[in-house]
C-alpha positions in Angstrom: 22.0 -0.3 44.9 24.9 0.7 42.8 25.0 -0.3 39.1 28.7 -0.2 38.7 29.2 -3.4 36.6 32.6 -4.5 35.7 33.7 -6.6 32.8 33.1 -10.0 34.4 29.6 -9.0 35.5 28.7 -8.0 31.9 30.0 -11.4 30.6 27.9 -13.3 33.2 24.8 -11.2 32.3 25.4 -11.9 28.6 25.7 -15.7 29.2 22.5 -15.7 31.3 20.6 -13.7 28.7 21.8 -16.1 26.0 20.7 -19.1 28.0 17.3 -17.6 28.8 16.3 -16.1 25.5 18.4 -18.0 22.9 20.6 -16.7 20.2 18.0 -16.0 17.5 15.8 -13.9 19.9 18.8 -11.8 21.1 19.9 -11.3 17.5 16.5 -10.1 16.4 16.2 -7.9 19.5 19.6 -6.3 18.7 18.5 -5.7 15.1 15.3 -4.1 16.2 17.1 -1.9 18.7 19.6 -0.7 16.1 16.7 0.0 13.7 14.9 2.1 16.3 18.0 4.0 17.2 18.7 4.7 13.5 15.1 6.0 13.0 15.4 8.1 16.1 18.6 9.7 14.9 17.1 10.4 11.5 14.0 12.0 13.0 16.0 14.2 15.5 18.3 15.3 12.6 15.3 16.2 10.5 13.8 18.2 13.4 17.0 20.1 14.0 17.2 20.9 10.3 13.7 22.3 10.4 12.2 19.7 8.1 8.9 18.0 8.9 9.9 14.2 9.0 6.4 13.2 8.0 6.8 15.0 4.6 10.2 13.4 3.9 9.3 9.8 4.5 7.5 8.2 1.5 4.2 6.5 2.1 4.3 2.7 1.6 2.6 1.3 -1.4 -0.8 -0.3 -0.9 -1.8 1.9 2.0 -5.5 2.6 2.0 -6.9 5.7 3.7 -10.4 5.9 5.1 -11.6 8.1 2.3 -10.5 5.6 -0.3 -12.5 2.7 1.0 -15.4 1.9 -1.3 -18.1 -0.5 -0.1 -19.2 -3.0 -2.8 -22.8 -2.9 -4.0 -24.5 -6.1 -3.0 -28.0 -7.2 -2.4 -29.2 -8.7 0.9 -28.5 -12.4 1.0 -25.8 -12.2 -1.7 -22.4 -13.3 -0.8 -19.3 -11.4 -1.7 
């Protein structure tokens, strides 16, 4: 099955997608796709430059690692 779509076929596909998914879902899907492509380009550029991408991206605030978790001292039957 050939996938040679002309201009009119793309217009029909866009109209059907708009009717099925709605405008807000398509807008958010496009935004997420653009974000993913941008992150991919940044990571590949960092790899080509020889930089470890994990070292260049800052860690988000409030992230708790397993070693930092401290269990509270409580007696049996006591509520937290």
